[in-house]
C-alpha positions in Angstrom: -29.6 -34.7 12.4 -32.6 -32.8 11.1 -33.5 -33.1 7.4 -34.5 -30.3 5.2 -38.2 -31.2 5.4 -38.7 -29.5 8.7 -37.5 -26.2 7.4 -34.2 -26.2 9.3 -30.8 -26.9 7.9 -28.5 -29.6 9.4 -26.1 -28.3 12.0 -22.5 -27.8 10.9 -20.0 -30.4 11.9 -18.2 -28.9 15.0 -15.2 -31.0 14.1 -14.7 -29.1 10.9 -14.6 -25.8 12.8 -12.1 -27.1 15.2 -9.9 -28.3 12.4 -10.0 -24.9 10.7 -8.9 -23.2 13.9 -6.1 -25.7 14.4 -4.9 -25.1 10.8 -5.1 -21.3 11.2 -3.0 -21.5 14.4 -0.5 -23.7 12.7 -0.1 -21.1 10.0 0.7 -18.5 12.7 3.2 -20.9 14.2 4.8 -21.6 10.8 5.2 -17.8 10.1 6.6 -17.2 13.6 9.2 -20.0 12.9 10.3 -19.2 9.3 9.5 -15.5 9.1 7.9 -15.5 5.7 6.2 -18.1 3.6 4.1 -18.4 0.4 0.8 -20.2 0.1 2.5 -23.2 -1.6 4.9 -23.5 1.4 2.0 -23.1 3.9 -0.2 -25.7 2.1 2.7 -28.2 2.2 3.2 -27.6 6.0 -0.5 -28.1 6.6 -0.8 -31.0 4.2 -3.8 -29.4 2.4 -4.7 -28.1 -1.0 -3.4 -24.6 -2.0 -7.0 -23.3 -2.2 -7.7 -24.3 1.4 -4.4 -22.7 2.6 -5.3 -19.5 0.6 -8.7 -19.3 2.3 -7.2 -19.7 5.7 -4.5 -17.1 5.0 -7.1 -14.7 3.6 -9.1 -14.9 6.7 -6.1 -14.3 8.9 -5.2 -11.4 6.7 -8.6 -9.8 7.1 -8.0 -9.8 10.8 -4.5 -8.4 10.3 -3.0 -11.5 11.9 -0.9 -11.9 8.8 0.1 -9.5 6.1 1.7 -9.7 2.7 5.3 -8.7 2.2 6.2 -5.9 -0.2 6.6 -8.2 -3.1 3.1 -9.6 -2.4 4.3 -13.1 -2.9 4.7 -14.2 0.7 3.1 -13.6 4.0 4.4 -12.8 7.5 2.9 -12.1 10.9 0.8 -9.0 11.1 0.3 -6.3 13.8 -3.0 -8.0 14.8 -0.9 -10.6 16.6 0.4 -7.8 18.9 -3.1 -7.0 19.9 -3.9 -10.6 20.7 -0.7 -10.7 22.7 -1.9 -7.9 24.9 0.3 -5.2 23.3 -0.4 -1.8 24.7 -1.7 1.1 22.5 1.7 2.7 23.0 3.5 -0.1 21.2 1.1 0.1 18.3 1.6 3.8 18.1 5.3 3.2 17.9 4.8 0.9 14.9 2.4 3.3 13.2 4.6 6.4 13.7 7.9 4.6 12.9 6.9 2.7 9.7 7.4 5.6 7.2 10.6 6.7 8.9 11.9 3.1 8.8 11.1 2.8 5.1 13.0 6.0 4.4 16.0 4.9 6.6 16.1 1.4 4.9 16.1 3.2 1.5 18.9 5.5 2.5 21.1 2.8 4.0 20.1 -0.1 1.9 20.1 -2.2 5.1 17.5 -3.8 7.3 15.7 -1.6 9.8 14.0 -3.0 12.9 11.8 -1.7 15.8 12.1 -3.4 19.1 10.6 -3.0 22.6 11.4 -4.4 26.0 9.4 -7.6 26.8 10.2 -9.1 30.2 13.8 -10.2 30.0 14.2 -9.9 26.2 13.7 -7.6 23.3 10.6 -8.1 21.1 10.8 -7.2 17.5 7.6 -5.3 16.4 8.4 -4.3 12.8 11.0 -4.7 10.1 11.7 -3.0 6.8 14.4 -4.5 4.5 16.7 -2.3 2.4 17.8 -2.9 -1.1 21.0 -4.6 0.0 19.3 -6.9 2.4 18.6 -9.9 0.1 16.5 -12.6 1.7 16.8 -10.9 5.1 15.7 -12.9 8.1 12.3 -11.6 9.4 12.6 -10.9 13.1 9.0 -9.6 13.7 7.4 -11.3 16.6 10.7 -12.9 17.8 12.4 -12.3 21.2 16.2 -11.7 21.2 18.7 -11.4 24.1 19.2 -7.9 25.5 22.9 -8.0 26.3 24.1 -9.3 22.9 22.3 -6.9 20.6 22.3 -3.2 19.8 18.5 -3.0 20.3 18.8 -4.7 23.6 21.6 -2.4 24.9 19.6 0.7 24.0 16.5 -0.7 25.8 18.6 -1.6 28.9 20.2 1.8 28.9 16.8 3.3 29.5 16.3 1.5 32.8 17.1 2.8 36.2 19.5 0.9 38.4 17.0 -1.1 40.4 15.2 -2.2 37.2 18.4 -3.1 35.6 19.6 -5.1 38.6 16.3 -7.0 38.7 16.5 -7.8 35.0 20.1 -8.9 34.5 20.5 -12.7 35.0 23.2 -14.9 33.5 24.7 -13.3 30.3 24.9 -16.2 27.8 27.6 -16.2 25.2 26.4 -16.4 21.6 29.8 -15.7 20.0 33.3 -15.1 21.3 32.5 -11.3 21.3 29.3 -11.5 23.4 29.5 -9.5 26.6 29.1 -12.0 29.4 30.4 -9.9 32.4 27.8 -7.7 34.1 30.5 -5.1 35.0 31.5 -4.8 31.4 27.9 -4.6 30.3 27.2 -1.7 32.7 30.2 0.1 31.3 28.8 -0.5 27.8 25.4 0.9 28.8 27.0 4.0 30.3 28.6 4.6 26.8 25.3 4.1 25.1 23.6 6.7 27.3 26.4 9.1 26.7 26.7 8.8 22.9 23.0 8.2 22.3 23.3 4.9 20.3 24.6 1.3 20.6 26.7 -0.9 18.3 27.0 -4.7 18.3 29.5 -6.3 16.0 29.5 -10.1 15.8 28.0 -10.3 19.3 24.8 -12.2 18.5 25.9 -13.8 15.3 29.4 -13.8 13.7 29.1 -11.7 10.5 26.2 -9.5 11.8 26.7 -5.9 12.6 23.9 -3.7 14.0 23.5 -0.2 15.5 20.5 1.0 17.4 19.2 4.3 18.8 16.5 5.1 21.4 12.9 6.1 20.6 11.4 8.2 23.4 7.8 9.1 24.4 6.5 12.5 25.4 8.0 12.1 28.9 11.5 11.2 27.5 11.3 7.6 28.5 12.9 5.0 26.2 9.9 3.1 24.9 11.5 1.4 21.9 14.7 1.1 19.9 15.4 1.4 16.2 18.2 -0.5 14.5 20.1 -0.8 11.3 21.7 -4.1 10.6 23.6 -5.9 7.9 26.6 -8.1 7.2 29.8 -7.1 9.0 31.8 -7.2 5.8 29.6 -4.4 4.4 29.0 -2.3 7.6 32.5 -1.2 8.4 34.3 2.0 9.1 32.8 5.1 7.4 29.8 3.2 6.4 28.9 2.4 10.0 29.5 6.0 11.0 27.2 7.3 8.2 24.5 4.7 9.1 24.6 5.6 12.8 24.2 9.3 11.9 21.1 8.5 9.7 19.8 6.2 12.4 20.0 8.7 15.2 18.2 11.3 13.1 15.5 8.8 12.2 15.0 7.6 15.8 14.8 11.3 16.9 12.1 11.9 14.2 10.0 9.0 15.6 10.4 10.4 19.1 9.2 13.8 18.0 6.2 12.1 16.4 5.4 10.5 19.7 5.5 13.9 21.4 9.1 14.1 22.8 10.6 17.6 22.7 7.7 19.0 20.7 8.9 21.7 18.4 
């Protein structure tokens, strides 16, 4: 190690840099697992002082790898993670164009609104806005969910042609007694989705969870994403589901127009 007498500072300990990287990656893993967390929770997970956790989170936030939630008390994964994951510009465009529409829809319905895209054999959640009724809603951003058991997944599957659908459908696992597990029945369901322009899943992924989704299309009319409204089954019943579906379809259509579909 050089001393200060030769005019050069001592080199930084490479181990400290590696440790910081390891801690930063751990923060991302924690947020991916729990959805949202405050600095106190993060520092406890890392076993470091809150000031150290705050500096790490602030650095991740400056790169948009994490972002503060609306109450500014907690953090969640940011859109920068999508870039590192190799997300296409089209996906980022969907998030950007859909965000204000999602906020309005969440305010109108009071329920949670999500944006999802097809990612290999699952649906990847890109963005989420919680409505006033969605207390402590689970944050799905960055998580993969099954296609056949969700409204978002059904919408994304409905946009595929037959060869692509055949290549994608494997074993249909059961998550609840109401999950569709027969391919023939799923194909019938997808035909209904195409005809009516939206999908509904009631207690199919989780008992007590109801969701409806509608397609988001690009300028060519391709289904590039889905938008959903979800909430507890006891609240989303009958006329309330019908009204939420109407608002949802209009919102998804607005995002599609923003992406160039059916330019007016």
